[in-house]
C-alpha positions in Angstrom: 0.1 0.0 0.0 1.5 3.3 -1.0 0.4 6.8 0.2 -2.6 8.4 -2.1 -3.5 12.1 -2.3 -6.7 10.8 0.0 -4.5 8.8 2.4 -2.2 12.3 2.5 -5.1 14.6 3.0 -6.8 12.5 5.7 -3.4 12.5 7.8 -2.7 16.1 7.4 -6.2 17.0 8.0 -6.1 14.9 11.5 -2.9 16.4 12.5 -4.1 19.9 11.9 -6.8 19.2 14.3 -4.6 17.7 16.6 -6.2 14.2 16.3 -5.1 11.0 17.4 -5.7 8.0 14.9 -7.9 6.6 17.8 -9.6 10.1 18.1 -10.2 10.4 14.5 -12.1 7.0 14.6 -14.3 7.7 17.5 -15.3 11.0 16.2 -16.2 9.7 12.7 -17.5 6.4 14.2 -15.3 4.1 12.2 -12.8 1.5 13.5 -9.0 2.1 14.3 -8.0 -0.3 11.5 -10.1 1.3 8.9 -8.6 4.7 10.0 -5.0 3.3 9.6 -5.7 1.3 6.4 -7.2 5.0 4.9 -3.8 6.4 5.9 -1.9 4.1 4.4 -3.5 4.3 1.1 -5.8 1.0 1.0 -7.3 0.8 -1.9 -10.2 -1.1 -1.3 -12.1 0.9 1.0 -15.7 1.4 1.7 -17.0 4.7 0.2 -19.3 5.5 3.0 -17.0 5.0 5.9 -14.4 6.9 3.8 -17.0 9.8 3.7 -17.9 9.7 7.3 -14.2 10.5 8.2 -14.0 13.0 5.4 -17.3 14.8 6.8 -15.8 15.8 9.8 -13.4 18.1 7.9 -16.1 19.1 5.3 -15.4 17.0 2.5 -16.5 14.2 0.6 -15.7 11.6 -2.1 -18.2 11.1 -5.1 -18.5 10.6 -8.5 -17.0 12.9 -10.9 -18.2 13.1 -14.7 -15.3 13.0 -16.8 -15.4 13.6 -20.8 -14.0 10.8 -22.6 -11.9 11.0 -25.4 -14.4 10.2 -28.9 -17.3 11.5 -27.0 
């Protein structure tokens, strides 16, 4: 697992708000293991749980329309 933009963002925001991983997991209502995997860049995570974490920072992930070549 390598760090991703998302994992770096979560870790940066957690530190900005002076939260430990335990604090973040409790405030977001997700498990500590989930927070660790998110910050480590695990590629298969439940989007609803990712959004639970991101909502604490006023953010969310979702589908974004992209123009495809030939369209």
